[in-house]
N, CA, C, O and the ligand as a Tripos MOL2 file, in Angstrom:
@<TRIPOS>MOLECULE
protein
  265   263    67     0     0
PROTEIN
NO_CHARGES

@<TRIPOS>ATOM
      1 N          -6.8030   16.7040   17.0140 N.3       1 MET1
      2 CA         -6.1780   15.7290   16.1130 C.3       1 MET1
      3 C          -6.3260   16.2030   14.6790 C.2       1 MET1
      4 O          -7.4370   16.3410   14.1670 O.2       1 MET1
      5 N          -5.2140   16.4460   14.0510 N.am      2 ASN2
      6 CA         -5.2480   16.8510   12.6610 C.3       2 ASN2
      7 C          -5.2820   15.6390   11.7400 C.2       2 ASN2
      8 O          -4.4930   14.7040   11.8730 O.2       2 ASN2
      9 N          -6.2030   15.6900   10.8250 N.am      3 GLN3
     10 CA         -6.2440   14.6240    9.8160 C.3       3 GLN3
     11 C          -6.3950   15.2790    8.4500 C.2       3 GLN3
     12 O          -7.4940   15.3590    7.9030 O.2       3 GLN3
     13 N          -5.2790   15.7430    7.9120 N.am      4 PRO4
     14 CA         -5.3310   16.4790    6.6450 C.3       4 PRO4
     15 C          -5.8580   15.6110    5.5090 C.2       4 PRO4
     16 O          -5.5110   14.4370    5.3790 O.2       4 PRO4
     17 N          -6.6930   16.2170    4.7080 N.am      5 GLU5
     18 CA         -7.2140   15.4930    3.5470 C.3       5 GLU5
     19 C          -6.1150   15.3290    2.5140 C.2       5 GLU5
     20 O          -5.4200   16.2860    2.1710 O.2       5 GLU5
     21 N          -5.9680   14.1240    2.0280 N.am      6 LYS6
     22 CA         -4.9660   13.8730    0.9950 C.3       6 LYS6
     23 C          -5.6160   13.1500   -0.1760 C.2       6 LYS6
     24 O          -5.4950   11.9320   -0.3090 O.2       6 LYS6
     25 N          -6.2940   13.8920   -1.0070 N.am      7 PRO7
     26 CA         -6.9820   13.2680   -2.1450 C.3       7 PRO7
     27 C          -6.0230   12.5480   -3.0760 C.2       7 PRO7
     28 O          -6.4160   11.6230   -3.7850 O.2       7 PRO7
     29 N          -4.7680   12.9700   -3.0750 N.am      8 GLU8
     30 CA         -3.7980   12.3430   -3.9730 C.3       8 GLU8
     31 C          -3.4690   10.9280   -3.5060 C.2       8 GLU8
     32 O          -2.9780   10.1060   -4.2800 O.2       8 GLU8
     33 N          -3.7390   10.6610   -2.2540 N.am      9 GLN9
     34 CA         -3.3020    9.3830   -1.7050 C.3       9 GLN9
     35 C          -4.3810    8.3110   -1.7840 C.2       9 GLN9
     36 O          -4.1490    7.1570   -1.4250 O.2       9 GLN9
     37 N          -5.5460    8.6960   -2.2520 N.am     10 THR10
     38 CA         -6.6120    7.7090   -2.3380 C.3      10 THR10
     39 C          -7.1010    7.5980   -3.7760 C.2      10 THR10
     40 O          -7.0310    8.5480   -4.5560 O.2      10 THR10
     41 N          -7.5940    6.4210   -4.0980 N.am     11 VAL11
     42 CA         -8.1450    6.2140   -5.4230 C.3      11 VAL11
     43 C          -9.4790    5.4890   -5.2680 C.2      11 VAL11
     44 O          -9.7280    4.8170   -4.2670 O.2      11 VAL11
     45 N         -10.3160    5.6380   -6.2680 N.am     12 THR12
     46 CA        -11.5720    4.9100   -6.2700 C.3      12 THR12
     47 C         -11.3810    3.6120   -7.0490 C.2      12 THR12
     48 O         -11.0080    3.6180   -8.2220 O.2      12 THR12
     49 N         -11.6420    2.5250   -6.3800 N.am     13 CYS13
     50 CA        -11.4510    1.2280   -7.0160 C.3      13 CYS13
     51 C         -12.4380    1.0720   -8.1620 C.2      13 CYS13
     52 O         -13.6400    1.2570   -7.9690 O.2      13 CYS13
     53 N         -11.9510    0.7340   -9.3550 N.am     14 PRO14
     54 CA        -12.8420    0.5630  -10.5030 C.3      14 PRO14
     55 C         -13.7120   -0.6850  -10.3700 C.2      14 PRO14
     56 O         -14.7040   -0.8340  -11.0840 O.2      14 PRO14
     57 N         -13.3480   -1.5550   -9.4790 N.am     15 ASN15
     58 CA        -14.0660   -2.8170   -9.3450 C.3      15 ASN15
     59 C         -15.2000   -2.7210   -8.3280 C.2      15 ASN15
     60 O         -16.3370   -3.1010   -8.6070 O.2      15 ASN15
     61 N         -14.8680   -2.2040   -7.1380 N.am     16 CYS16
     62 CA        -15.8700   -2.1890   -6.0690 C.3      16 CYS16
     63 C         -16.3050   -0.7740   -5.7140 C.2      16 CYS16
     64 O         -17.1620   -0.5830   -4.8520 O.2      16 CYS16
     65 N         -15.7130    0.2250   -6.3800 N.am     17 GLN17
     66 CA        -16.0820    1.6290   -6.1950 C.3      17 GLN17
     67 C         -15.7290    2.1570   -4.8050 C.2      17 GLN17
     68 O         -16.1610    3.2440   -4.4220 O.2      17 GLN17
     69 N         -14.9540    1.3980   -4.0620 N.am     18 ALA18
     70 CA        -14.5520    1.8600   -2.7400 C.3      18 ALA18
     71 C         -13.3820    2.8310   -2.8700 C.2      18 ALA18
     72 O         -12.5340    2.6870   -3.7510 O.2      18 ALA18
     73 N         -13.3500    3.8170   -1.9820 N.am     19 VAL19
     74 CA        -12.2240    4.7380   -1.9440 C.3      19 VAL19
     75 C         -11.1750    4.1460   -1.0080 C.2      19 VAL19
     76 O         -11.3750    4.0380    0.2020 O.2      19 VAL19
     77 N         -10.0680    3.7730   -1.6020 N.am     20 VAL20
     78 CA         -9.0410    3.0880   -0.8260 C.3      20 VAL20
     79 C          -7.7180    3.8130   -1.0090 C.2      20 VAL20
     80 O          -7.5480    4.5580   -1.9740 O.2      20 VAL20
     81 N          -6.7860    3.6060   -0.1000 N.am     21 PRO21
     82 CA         -5.4610    4.2230   -0.2550 C.3      21 PRO21
     83 C          -4.7980    3.7600   -1.5440 C.2      21 PRO21
     84 O          -4.9120    2.6010   -1.9430 O.2      21 PRO21
     85 N          -4.0970    4.6990   -2.1880 N.am     22 ALA22
     86 CA         -3.4370    4.3620   -3.4410 C.3      22 ALA22
     87 C          -2.3940    3.2810   -3.2070 C.2      22 ALA22
     88 O          -1.6070    3.3530   -2.2630 O.2      22 ALA22
     89 N          -2.3980    2.2940   -4.0650 N.am     23 GLY23
     90 CA         -1.4460    1.1980   -3.9270 C.3      23 GLY23
     91 C          -1.6500    0.2340   -5.0640 C.2      23 GLY23
     92 O          -2.5040    0.4530   -5.9230 O.2      23 GLY23
     93 N          -0.8790   -0.8290   -5.0810 N.am     24 PRO24
     94 CA         -0.9870   -1.7830   -6.1880 C.3      24 PRO24
     95 C          -2.2950   -2.5650   -6.1580 C.2      24 PRO24
     96 O          -2.7980   -2.9710   -7.2060 O.2      24 PRO24
     97 N          -2.8440   -2.7770   -4.9790 N.am     25 LEU25
     98 CA         -4.0630   -3.5670   -4.8730 C.3      25 LEU25
     99 C          -5.1060   -2.8260   -4.0640 C.2      25 LEU25
    100 O          -4.7840   -2.0460   -3.1670 O.2      25 LEU25
    101 N          -6.3730   -3.0850   -4.3990 N.am     26 CYS26
    102 CA         -7.4740   -2.5250   -3.6200 C.3      26 CYS26
    103 C          -7.5250   -3.2150   -2.2620 C.2      26 CYS26
    104 O          -7.4820   -4.4410   -2.1700 O.2      26 CYS26
    105 N          -7.6170   -2.4040   -1.2120 N.am     27 GLU27
    106 CA         -7.6420   -2.9960    0.1230 C.3      27 GLU27
    107 C          -9.0060   -3.5950    0.4330 C.2      27 GLU27
    108 O          -9.1580   -4.3410    1.4000 O.2      27 GLU27
    109 N          -9.9670   -3.2770   -0.3650 N.am     28 ASN28
    110 CA        -11.3160   -3.7590   -0.0990 C.3      28 ASN28
    111 C         -11.5970   -5.0870   -0.7840 C.2      28 ASN28
    112 O         -12.1050   -6.0230   -0.1660 O.2      28 ASN28
    113 N         -11.2580   -5.1580   -2.0800 N.am     29 CYS29
    114 CA        -11.5930   -6.3560   -2.8390 C.3      29 CYS29
    115 C         -10.3640   -7.0730   -3.3820 C.2      29 CYS29
    116 O         -10.4740   -8.1880   -3.8910 O.2      29 CYS29
    117 N          -9.1990   -6.4460   -3.2800 N.am     30 GLY30
    118 CA         -7.9780   -7.1300   -3.6790 C.3      30 GLY30
    119 C          -7.6750   -7.0630   -5.1610 C.2      30 GLY30
    120 O          -6.7050   -7.6620   -5.6250 O.2      30 GLY30
    121 N          -8.4940   -6.3400   -5.9100 N.am     31 GLN31
    122 CA         -8.2290   -6.2190   -7.3380 C.3      31 GLN31
    123 C          -7.1080   -5.2080   -7.5710 C.2      31 GLN31
    124 O          -6.9450   -4.2590   -6.8030 O.2      31 GLN31
    125 N          -6.3410   -5.4220   -8.6360 N.am     32 PRO32
    126 CA         -5.2770   -4.4590   -8.9580 C.3      32 PRO32
    127 C          -5.8660   -3.0850   -9.2590 C.2      32 PRO32
    128 O          -6.8920   -2.9530   -9.9250 O.2      32 PRO32
    129 N          -5.1860   -2.0800   -8.7480 N.am     33 LEU33
    130 CA         -5.6230   -0.7110   -9.0040 C.3      33 LEU33
    131 C          -4.7740   -0.1280  -10.1250 C.2      33 LEU33
    132 O          -3.6000   -0.4700  -10.2630 O.2      33 LEU33
    133 N          -5.3610    0.7400  -10.9120 N.am     34 PRO34
    134 CA         -4.5720    1.4340  -11.9380 C.3      34 PRO34
    135 C          -3.5370    2.3240  -11.2710 C.2      34 PRO34
    136 O          -3.8760    3.2150  -10.4930 O.2      34 PRO34
    137 N          -2.2930    2.0760  -11.5800 N.am     35 ALA35
    138 CA         -1.2110    2.8020  -10.9100 C.3      35 ALA35
    139 C          -0.6790    3.8940  -11.8040 C.2      35 ALA35
    140 O           0.5150    3.9520  -12.0980 O.2      35 ALA35
    141 N          -1.5650    4.7480  -12.2280 N.am     36 ARG36
    142 CA         -1.1250    5.7790  -13.1690 C.3      36 ARG36
    143 C          -0.6240    7.0160  -12.4590 C.2      36 ARG36
    144 O           0.1500    7.7840  -13.0300 O.2      36 ARG36
    145 N          -1.0440    7.2210  -11.2390 N.am     37 LYS37
    146 CA         -0.6300    8.4450  -10.5380 C.3      37 LYS37
    147 C           0.1110    8.1300   -9.2590 C.2      37 LYS37
    148 O          -0.1820    8.7000   -8.2080 O.2      37 LYS37
    149 N           1.0530    7.2410   -9.3400 N.am     38 TRP38
    150 CA          1.8570    7.0020   -8.1430 C.3      38 TRP38
    151 C           2.7230    8.2140   -7.8510 C.2      38 TRP38
    152 O           3.1300    8.4430   -6.7120 O.2      38 TRP38
    153 N           2.9940    8.9720   -8.8690 N.am     39 TYR39
    154 CA          3.6240   10.2620   -8.6480 C.3      39 TYR39
    155 C           2.7260   11.3160   -9.2500 C.2      39 TYR39
    156 O           2.0130   11.0440  -10.2160 O.2      39 TYR39
    157 N           2.7460   12.4830   -8.7130 N.am     40 SER40
    158 CA          2.0300   13.5910   -9.3320 C.3      40 SER40
    159 C           2.8820   14.8290   -9.2020 C.2      40 SER40
    160 O           3.7220   14.9280   -8.3080 O.2      40 SER40
    161 N           2.6700   15.7540  -10.0790 N.am     41 LEU41
    162 CA          3.4660   16.9750  -10.0230 C.3      41 LEU41
    163 C           3.2280   17.7270   -8.7280 C.2      41 LEU41
    164 O           4.1030   18.4470   -8.2470 O.2      41 LEU41
    165 N           2.0570   17.5590   -8.1720 N.am     42 LYS42
    166 CA          1.7760   18.2160   -6.9000 C.3      42 LYS42
    167 C           2.5990   17.6100   -5.7740 C.2      42 LYS42
    168 O           2.9060   18.2720   -4.7820 O.2      42 LYS42
    169 N           2.9500   16.3450   -5.9430 N.am     43 GLY43
    170 CA          3.7300   15.6760   -4.9120 C.3      43 GLY43
    171 C           5.2130   15.9630   -5.0180 C.2      43 GLY43
    172 O           5.9810   15.6670   -4.1030 O.2      43 GLY43
    173 N           5.6140   16.5470   -6.1510 N.am     44 LEU44
    174 CA          7.0240   16.8630   -6.3200 C.3      44 LEU44
    175 C           7.2260   18.3480   -6.0920 C.2      44 LEU44
    176 O           6.4640   19.1810   -6.5820 O.2      44 LEU44
    177 N           8.2540   18.6580   -5.3500 N.am     45 ASN45
    178 CA          8.5460   20.0810   -5.2020 C.3      45 ASN45
    179 C           9.4780   20.5230   -6.3210 C.2      45 ASN45
    180 O           9.9380   19.7090   -7.1220 O.2      45 ASN45
    181 N           9.7470   21.8140   -6.3670 N.am     46 ALA46
    182 CA         10.5200   22.3700   -7.4810 C.3      46 ALA46
    183 C          11.8970   21.7360   -7.5630 C.2      46 ALA46
    184 O          12.4010   21.4780   -8.6560 O.2      46 ALA46
    185 N          12.5050   21.4860   -6.4170 N.am     47 ALA47
    186 CA         13.8620   20.9280   -6.4160 C.3      47 ALA47
    187 C          13.8620   19.5320   -7.0290 C.2      47 ALA47
    188 O          14.7770   19.1760   -7.7710 O.2      47 ALA47
    189 N          12.8520   18.7550   -6.7240 N.am     48 GLU48
    190 CA         12.8030   17.3930   -7.2540 C.3      48 GLU48
    191 C          12.5840   17.4140   -8.7670 C.2      48 GLU48
    192 O          13.2070   16.6440   -9.4980 O.2      48 GLU48
    193 N          11.7060   18.2870   -9.2300 N.am     49 ILE49
    194 CA         11.4880   18.4010  -10.6670 C.3      49 ILE49
    195 C          12.7630   18.8680  -11.3550 C.2      49 ILE49
    196 O          13.1270   18.3770  -12.4240 O.2      49 ILE49
    197 N          13.4370   19.8280  -10.7210 N.am     50 PHE50
    198 CA         14.7010   20.3230  -11.2690 C.3      50 PHE50
    199 C          15.7170   19.1970  -11.3740 C.2      50 PHE50
    200 O          16.4170   19.0770  -12.3790 O.2      50 PHE50
    201 N          15.7970   18.3800  -10.3430 N.am     51 LEU51
    202 CA         16.7480   17.2730  -10.3620 C.3      51 LEU51
    203 C          16.3950   16.2710  -11.4570 C.2      51 LEU51
    204 O          17.2820   15.7270  -12.1140 O.2      51 LEU51
    205 N          15.1180   16.0320  -11.6510 N.am     52 LEU52
    206 CA         14.7040   15.1150  -12.7150 C.3      52 LEU52
    207 C          15.1320   15.6470  -14.0750 C.2      52 LEU52
    208 O          15.6700   14.9110  -14.9020 O.2      52 LEU52
    209 N          14.8870   16.9290  -14.2960 N.am     53 ILE53
    210 CA         15.2680   17.5400  -15.5720 C.3      53 ILE53
    211 C          16.7790   17.5300  -15.7190 C.2      53 ILE53
    212 O          17.3120   17.2030  -16.7800 O.2      53 ILE53
    213 N          17.4560   17.8900  -14.6470 N.am     54 LEU54
    214 CA         18.9150   17.9140  -14.6840 C.3      54 LEU54
    215 C          19.4550   16.5200  -14.9770 C.2      54 LEU54
    216 O          20.3840   16.3630  -15.7700 O.2      54 LEU54
    217 N          18.8850   15.5280  -14.3490 N.am     55 GLY55
    218 CA         19.3190   14.1570  -14.5940 C.3      55 GLY55
    219 C          19.1270   13.7540  -16.0390 C.2      55 GLY55
    220 O          19.9830   13.0890  -16.6230 O.2      55 GLY55
    221 N          18.0050   14.1540  -16.6200 N.am     56 SER56
    222 CA         17.7500   13.8330  -18.0250 C.3      56 SER56
    223 C          18.7600   14.5120  -18.9170 C.2      56 SER56
    224 O          19.2670   13.9090  -19.8630 O.2      56 SER56
    225 N          19.0550   15.7610  -18.6220 N.am     57 ILE57
    226 CA         20.0330   16.5050  -19.4370 C.3      57 ILE57
    227 C          21.3990   15.8600  -19.3260 C.2      57 ILE57
    228 O          22.0940   15.6840  -20.3270 O.2      57 ILE57
    229 N          21.7820   15.5090  -18.1170 N.am     58 MET58
    230 CA         23.0880   14.8890  -17.9160 C.3      58 MET58
    231 C          23.1790   13.5690  -18.6830 C.2      58 MET58
    232 O          24.2160   13.2310  -19.2540 O.2      58 MET58
    233 N          22.0810   12.8440  -18.6810 N.am     59 LEU59
    234 CA         22.0650   11.5640  -19.4090 C.3      59 LEU59
    235 C          22.2400   11.7980  -20.8990 C.2      59 LEU59
    236 O          22.9970   11.0900  -21.5640 O.2      59 LEU59
    237 N          21.5350   12.7980  -21.4200 N.am     60 LEU60
    238 CA         21.6540   13.1180  -22.8430 C.3      60 LEU60
    239 C          23.0630   13.5780  -23.1720 C.2      60 LEU60
    240 O          23.6360   13.1580  -24.1780 O.2      60 LEU60
    241 N          23.6250   14.4340  -22.3340 N.am     61 VAL61
    242 CA         24.9780   14.9240  -22.5670 C.3      61 VAL61
    243 C          25.9500   13.7450  -22.5470 C.2      61 VAL61
    244 O          26.8590   13.6630  -23.3740 O.2      61 VAL61
    245 N          25.7520   12.8580  -21.6170 N.am     62 GLY62
    246 CA         26.6320   11.6930  -21.5270 C.3      62 GLY62
    247 C          26.5410   10.8500  -22.7710 C.2      62 GLY62
    248 O          27.5510   10.3120  -23.2250 O.2      62 GLY62
    249 N          25.3670   10.7190  -23.3320 N.am     63 LEU63
    250 CA         25.2140    9.9000  -24.5310 C.3      63 LEU63
    251 C          25.8530   10.5980  -25.7380 C.2      63 LEU63
    252 O          26.4690    9.9470  -26.5810 O.2      63 LEU63
    253 N          25.7040   11.9180  -25.8140 N.am     64 VAL64
    254 CA         26.1990   12.6520  -26.9720 C.3      64 VAL64
    255 C          27.7120   12.8040  -26.9190 C.2      64 VAL64
    256 O          28.3850   12.7670  -27.9500 O.2      64 VAL64
    257 N          28.2390   12.9750  -25.7160 N.am     65 ALA65
    258 CA         29.6500   13.3360  -25.5640 C.3      65 ALA65
    259 C          30.5650   12.1290  -25.4660 C.2      65 ALA65
    260 O          31.7060   12.2530  -25.0230 O.2      65 ALA65
    261 N          30.1000   11.0110  -25.8570 N.am     66 VAL66
    262 CA         30.9660    9.8200  -25.8220 C.3      66 VAL66
    263 C          32.0850    9.9620  -26.8510 C.2      66 VAL66
    264 O          32.9220    9.0690  -26.9810 O.2      66 VAL66
    265 ZN        -11.9410   -2.7760   -4.8520 Zn       67 ZN67
@<TRIPOS>BOND
     1     1     2 1
     2     2     3 1
     3     3     4 2
     4     3     5 am
     5     5     6 1
     6     6     7 1
     7     7     8 2
     8     7     9 am
     9     9    10 1
    10    10    11 1
    11    11    12 2
    12    11    13 am
    13    13    14 1
    14    14    15 1
    15    15    16 2
    16    15    17 am
    17    17    18 1
    18    18    19 1
    19    19    20 2
    20    19    21 am
    21    21    22 1
    22    22    23 1
    23    23    24 2
    24    23    25 am
    25    25    26 1
    26    26    27 1
    27    27    28 2
    28    27    29 am
    29    29    30 1
    30    30    31 1
    31    31    32 2
    32    31    33 am
    33    33    34 1
    34    34    35 1
    35    35    36 2
    36    35    37 am
    37    37    38 1
    38    38    39 1
    39    39    40 2
    40    39    41 am
    41    41    42 1
    42    42    43 1
    43    43    44 2
    44    43    45 am
    45    45    46 1
    46    46    47 1
    47    47    48 2
    48    47    49 am
    49    49    50 1
    50    50    51 1
    51    51    52 2
    52    51    53 am
    53    53    54 1
    54    54    55 1
    55    55    56 2
    56    55    57 am
    57    57    58 1
    58    58    59 1
    59    59    60 2
    60    59    61 am
    61    61    62 1
    62    62    63 1
    63    63    64 2
    64    63    65 am
    65    65    66 1
    66    66    67 1
    67    67    68 2
    68    67    69 am
    69    69    70 1
    70    70    71 1
    71    71    72 2
    72    71    73 am
    73    73    74 1
    74    74    75 1
    75    75    76 2
    76    75    77 am
    77    77    78 1
    78    78    79 1
    79    79    80 2
    80    79    81 am
    81    81    82 1
    82    82    83 1
    83    83    84 2
    84    83    85 am
    85    85    86 1
    86    86    87 1
    87    87    88 2
    88    87    89 am
    89    89    90 1
    90    90    91 1
    91    91    92 2
    92    91    93 am
    93    93    94 1
    94    94    95 1
    95    95    96 2
    96    95    97 am
    97    97    98 1
    98    98    99 1
    99    99   100 2
   100    99   101 am
   101   101   102 1
   102   102   103 1
   103   103   104 2
   104   103   105 am
   105   105   106 1
   106   106   107 1
   107   107   108 2
   108   107   109 am
   109   109   110 1
   110   110   111 1
   111   111   112 2
   112   111   113 am
   113   113   114 1
   114   114   115 1
   115   115   116 2
   116   115   117 am
   117   117   118 1
   118   118   119 1
   119   119   120 2
   120   119   121 am
   121   121   122 1
   122   122   123 1
   123   123   124 2
   124   123   125 am
   125   125   126 1
   126   126   127 1
   127   127   128 2
   128   127   129 am
   129   129   130 1
   130   130   131 1
   131   131   132 2
   132   131   133 am
   133   133   134 1
   134   134   135 1
   135   135   136 2
   136   135   137 am
   137   137   138 1
   138   138   139 1
   139   139   140 2
   140   139   141 am
   141   141   142 1
   142   142   143 1
   143   143   144 2
   144   143   145 am
   145   145   146 1
   146   146   147 1
   147   147   148 2
   148   147   149 am
   149   149   150 1
   150   150   151 1
   151   151   152 2
   152   151   153 am
   153   153   154 1
   154   154   155 1
   155   155   156 2
   156   155   157 am
   157   157   158 1
   158   158   159 1
   159   159   160 2
   160   159   161 am
   161   161   162 1
   162   162   163 1
   163   163   164 2
   164   163   165 am
   165   165   166 1
   166   166   167 1
   167   167   168 2
   168   167   169 am
   169   169   170 1
   170   170   171 1
   171   171   172 2
   172   171   173 am
   173   173   174 1
   174   174   175 1
   175   175   176 2
   176   175   177 am
   177   177   178 1
   178   178   179 1
   179   179   180 2
   180   179   181 am
   181   181   182 1
   182   182   183 1
   183   183   184 2
   184   183   185 am
   185   185   186 1
   186   186   187 1
   187   187   188 2
   188   187   189 am
   189   189   190 1
   190   190   191 1
   191   191   192 2
   192   191   193 am
   193   193   194 1
   194   194   195 1
   195   195   196 2
   196   195   197 am
   197   197   198 1
   198   198   199 1
   199   199   200 2
   200   199   201 am
   201   201   202 1
   202   202   203 1
   203   203   204 2
   204   203   205 am
   205   205   206 1
   206   206   207 1
   207   207   208 2
   208   207   209 am
   209   209   210 1
   210   210   211 1
   211   211   212 2
   212   211   213 am
   213   213   214 1
   214   214   215 1
   215   215   216 2
   216   215   217 am
   217   217   218 1
   218   218   219 1
   219   219   220 2
   220   219   221 am
   221   221   222 1
   222   222   223 1
   223   223   224 2
   224   223   225 am
   225   225   226 1
   226   226   227 1
   227   227   228 2
   228   227   229 am
   229   229   230 1
   230   230   231 1
   231   231   232 2
   232   231   233 am
   233   233   234 1
   234   234   235 1
   235   235   236 2
   236   235   237 am
   237   237   238 1
   238   238   239 1
   239   239   240 2
   240   239   241 am
   241   241   242 1
   242   242   243 1
   243   243   244 2
   244   243   245 am
   245   245   246 1
   246   246   247 1
   247   247   248 2
   248   247   249 am
   249   249   250 1
   250   250   251 1
   251   251   252 2
   252   251   253 am
   253   253   254 1
   254   254   255 1
   255   255   256 2
   256   255   257 am
   257   257   258 1
   258   258   259 1
   259   259   260 2
   260   259   261 am
   261   261   262 1
   262   262   263 1
   263   263   264 2
@<TRIPOS>SUBSTRUCTURE
     1 MET1         2 RESIDUE 1 A MET
     2 ASN2         6 RESIDUE 1 A ASN
     3 GLN3        10 RESIDUE 1 A GLN
     4 PRO4        14 RESIDUE 1 A PRO
     5 GLU5        18 RESIDUE 1 A GLU
     6 LYS6        22 RESIDUE 1 A LYS
     7 PRO7        26 RESIDUE 1 A PRO
     8 GLU8        30 RESIDUE 1 A GLU
     9 GLN9        34 RESIDUE 1 A GLN
    10 THR10       38 RESIDUE 1 A THR
    11 VAL11       42 RESIDUE 1 A VAL
    12 THR12       46 RESIDUE 1 A THR
    13 CYS13       50 RESIDUE 1 A CYS
    14 PRO14       54 RESIDUE 1 A PRO
    15 ASN15       58 RESIDUE 1 A ASN
    16 CYS16       62 RESIDUE 1 A CYS
    17 GLN17       66 RESIDUE 1 A GLN
    18 ALA18       70 RESIDUE 1 A ALA
    19 VAL19       74 RESIDUE 1 A VAL
    20 VAL20       78 RESIDUE 1 A VAL
    21 PRO21       82 RESIDUE 1 A PRO
    22 ALA22       86 RESIDUE 1 A ALA
    23 GLY23       90 RESIDUE 1 A GLY
    24 PRO24       94 RESIDUE 1 A PRO
    25 LEU25       98 RESIDUE 1 A LEU
    26 CYS26      102 RESIDUE 1 A CYS
    27 GLU27      106 RESIDUE 1 A GLU
    28 ASN28      110 RESIDUE 1 A ASN
    29 CYS29      114 RESIDUE 1 A CYS
    30 GLY30      118 RESIDUE 1 A GLY
    31 GLN31      122 RESIDUE 1 A GLN
    32 PRO32      126 RESIDUE 1 A PRO
    33 LEU33      130 RESIDUE 1 A LEU
    34 PRO34      134 RESIDUE 1 A PRO
    35 ALA35      138 RESIDUE 1 A ALA
    36 ARG36      142 RESIDUE 1 A ARG
    37 LYS37      146 RESIDUE 1 A LYS
    38 TRP38      150 RESIDUE 1 A TRP
    39 TYR39      154 RESIDUE 1 A TYR
    40 SER40      158 RESIDUE 1 A SER
    41 LEU41      162 RESIDUE 1 A LEU
    42 LYS42      166 RESIDUE 1 A LYS
    43 GLY43      170 RESIDUE 1 A GLY
    44 LEU44      174 RESIDUE 1 A LEU
    45 ASN45      178 RESIDUE 1 A ASN
    46 ALA46      182 RESIDUE 1 A ALA
    47 ALA47      186 RESIDUE 1 A ALA
    48 GLU48      190 RESIDUE 1 A GLU
    49 ILE49      194 RESIDUE 1 A ILE
    50 PHE50      198 RESIDUE 1 A PHE
    51 LEU51      202 RESIDUE 1 A LEU
    52 LEU52      206 RESIDUE 1 A LEU
    53 ILE53      210 RESIDUE 1 A ILE
    54 LEU54      214 RESIDUE 1 A LEU
    55 GLY55      218 RESIDUE 1 A GLY
    56 SER56      222 RESIDUE 1 A SER
    57 ILE57      226 RESIDUE 1 A ILE
    58 MET58      230 RESIDUE 1 A MET
    59 LEU59      234 RESIDUE 1 A LEU
    60 LEU60      238 RESIDUE 1 A LEU
    61 VAL61      242 RESIDUE 1 A VAL
    62 GLY62      246 RESIDUE 1 A GLY
    63 LEU63      250 RESIDUE 1 A LEU
    64 VAL64      254 RESIDUE 1 A VAL
    65 ALA65      258 RESIDUE 1 A ALA
    66 VAL66      262 RESIDUE 1 A VAL
    67 ZN67       265 GROUP 0 **** ****
C-alpha cells in the first residue's frame, strides 16, 4: 500500500497544534486555518503557470487595446 507523503496537503493548526489536512477549518478543533497556501508553485506544473501568465497578458492586452 503506497501512502505518499504530501507535506503540502497538511498544515499545523495554530490553535491546537494538530497536523490536519489543509482546508478552511481545522478538523481537530474546528478553528479556521490560515489559507495562505491553498496553491503552491510546487502544485502547479509548467503548463499551468504558463497559462496563468498568458491569461494575465491577454487581460492586459485586452485592457490596452480597447
Ligand atoms: Zn485545531
